[in-house]
C-alpha positions in Angstrom: 21.1 -23.8 -5.5 18.5 -22.6 -7.9 19.6 -20.0 -10.4 17.1 -17.2 -11.5 16.6 -18.9 -14.9 16.2 -22.4 -13.6 12.6 -23.6 -13.3 11.5 -25.7 -10.3 9.1 -28.6 -10.8 6.9 -29.5 -7.9 6.2 -33.2 -7.6 2.4 -33.0 -7.5 0.5 -36.1 -8.5 -1.6 -36.0 -11.6 -5.1 -37.1 -11.0 -6.9 -39.1 -13.6 -9.5 -36.4 -14.0 -11.6 -36.0 -17.0 -12.0 -32.6 -18.5 -15.5 -31.3 -19.1 -16.8 -31.6 -22.7 -16.4 -27.8 -23.1 -12.8 -27.9 -21.8 -12.0 -30.8 -24.1 -13.4 -29.0 -27.1 -11.4 -25.9 -26.3 -8.3 -27.9 -25.8 -8.8 -29.6 -29.2 -9.3 -26.3 -31.1 -6.2 -25.5 -33.2 -5.9 -21.7 -32.9 -6.1 -20.0 -29.5 -7.4 -16.8 -31.1 -9.8 -18.6 -33.5 -12.8 -16.5 -34.4 -11.5 -13.4 -32.5 -10.5 -10.3 -34.4 -8.6 -7.6 -32.6 -10.6 -4.5 -33.2 -7.9 -2.0 -32.3 -4.3 -1.7 -31.2 -5.5 -1.1 -27.7 -6.4 -4.7 -27.3 -2.8 -5.9 -27.6 -0.7 -7.2 -24.8 1.3 -4.0 -24.9 -1.8 -1.9 -24.9 -3.8 -0.4 -22.0 -4.6 -2.8 -19.1 -8.3 -3.4 -19.7 -10.7 -5.0 -17.3 -10.7 -8.2 -19.4 -6.9 -8.2 -19.6 -6.7 -7.9 -15.8 -9.3 -10.6 -15.2 -7.6 -13.0 -17.7 -4.2 -12.4 -16.0 -5.7 -13.0 -12.5 -7.4 -16.2 -13.6 -4.2 -17.4 -15.4 -2.1 -16.7 -12.3 -4.6 -18.7 -10.1 -4.6 -21.6 -12.6 -0.8 -21.6 -12.8 -0.8 -22.0 -9.0 -3.0 -25.1 -9.0 -1.9 -28.7 -9.1 -3.5 -31.8 -10.7 -4.8 -30.1 -13.9 -5.6 -32.6 -16.6 -3.9 -32.6 -20.0 -6.9 -31.0 -21.6 -7.1 -28.3 -18.9 -3.3 -27.6 -19.3 -3.9 -27.2 -23.1 -6.7 -24.7 -22.5 -4.5 -22.8 -20.0 -1.7 -22.7 -22.6 -4.1 -21.5 -25.2 -5.4 -18.7 -23.0 -1.9 -17.6 -22.3 -1.0 -17.7 -26.0 -4.2 -15.7 -26.8 -3.3 -13.1 -24.2 0.3 -12.9 -25.5 -0.9 -12.3 -29.1 -3.4 -9.6 -28.2 -6.6 -11.7 -28.2 -7.7 -10.5 -24.8 -11.4 -11.3 -25.1 -10.5 -14.9 -26.1 -7.9 -15.2 -23.4 -10.4 -13.8 -20.8 -13.1 -16.3 -21.9 -10.8 -19.3 -21.8 -9.2 -18.4 -18.5 -12.5 -17.5 -16.7 -14.3 -20.7 -17.9 -11.4 -22.9 -16.9 -11.0 -21.1 -13.6 -14.7 -21.5 -12.8 -14.5 -25.2 -13.7 -11.5 -25.8 -11.4 -12.9 -23.9 -8.5 -16.3 -25.7 -8.5 -14.9 -29.2 -9.1 -15.3 -31.8 -6.3 -15.3 -35.5 -6.2 -16.8 -37.7 -3.5 -15.2 -40.6 -1.6 -17.0 -43.1 0.7 -14.9 -44.2 3.7 -14.4 -47.9 4.1 -13.9 -49.7 7.5 -10.6 -48.8 9.1 -9.5 -46.2 6.6 -7.6 -43.1 7.6 -7.3 -39.7 5.9 -3.7 -40.6 5.2 -4.7 -43.8 3.3 -7.4 -41.9 1.4 -5.1 -39.0 0.4 -2.4 -41.5 -0.7 -4.6 -43.2 -3.3 -3.7 -42.2 -6.8 -7.2 -41.2 -7.7 -7.3 -38.8 -4.7 -3.9 -37.0 -4.3 -1.3 -39.8 -4.5 0.4 -38.5 -1.4 -0.7 -39.4 2.1 0.9 -36.2 3.6 -1.9 -34.3 1.8 -4.5 -35.6 4.2 -5.1 -32.2 5.7 -6.6 -31.1 2.4 -9.4 -33.6 2.9 -9.9 -32.7 6.5 -10.1 -29.0 5.6 -12.9 -29.7 3.1 -14.8 -31.8 5.6 -14.3 -30.2 9.0 -18.0 -30.3 9.9 -18.1 -34.1 9.2 -14.7 -34.9 10.8 -14.2 -33.4 14.3 -11.3 -35.8 15.0 -9.1 -36.5 11.9 -7.8 -39.7 13.5 -11.2 -41.3 13.5 -13.4 -41.8 10.4 -16.8 -43.5 10.4 -17.4 -46.2 7.8 -19.7 -45.0 5.1 -18.9 -41.3 5.6 -19.0 -39.5 2.3 -16.1 -37.1 1.9 -15.9 -34.2 -0.5 -12.5 -33.9 -2.1 -11.3 -30.8 -4.0 -9.1 -32.2 -6.8 -7.3 -29.0 -7.7 -5.7 -27.5 -4.6 -3.5 -24.4 -5.0 0.3 -24.8 -4.4 -0.1 -22.7 -1.2 -2.8 -25.1 0.1 -0.5 -28.1 -0.8 2.4 -26.4 1.1 0.2 -25.7 4.1 -1.1 -29.3 4.1 2.4 -30.7 3.9 3.6 -28.4 6.7 0.6 -29.3 8.9 1.0 -33.1 8.2 4.7 -33.0 9.0 4.2 -31.1 12.3 1.1 -33.1 13.4 1.7 -36.6 12.0 -1.1 -38.9 11.0 -3.4 -38.2 13.9 -3.9 -34.5 13.2 -2.7 -33.5 16.6 0.8 -32.1 17.5 3.5 -34.6 18.1 4.3 -35.2 21.8 7.9 -34.4 22.6 
């Protein structure tokens, strides 16, 4: 049984994603608040909830609920959180919004080979590393894949590399209820 202070680690696979040059540069910067001066006490964490503060917090919450972030992206996420915690709201907002935008627009493509299934594709380490996550691929490609149990050779799939934990949970639930075919198990 989990106690209130015990953290839970979700076994999400880490993709071998490369961070953008901007994210890598931000991750390599030493000080999360570098170049940002607090102009007043109202820009501190304990101060009034500004629009930038609310935006940064929302972006950080979304990013903390995503899987498969690269090491560089996690560094930027941690720097944004540190900047917010130390009153550098503008810096935190910029870091969080830029990383959130990068993660939301990220896609990779995959060309289907003869006989492959969504399960096999999802199970590949460079995709999700877990075959049960095949519904994530299907959801991103519904228009191209009317029947998830039948893939055409050469079909180019779009894969979203940073699903939210809620999307992962829904995919796992769907996969366990519907099996590999995408249709409910017959009892």
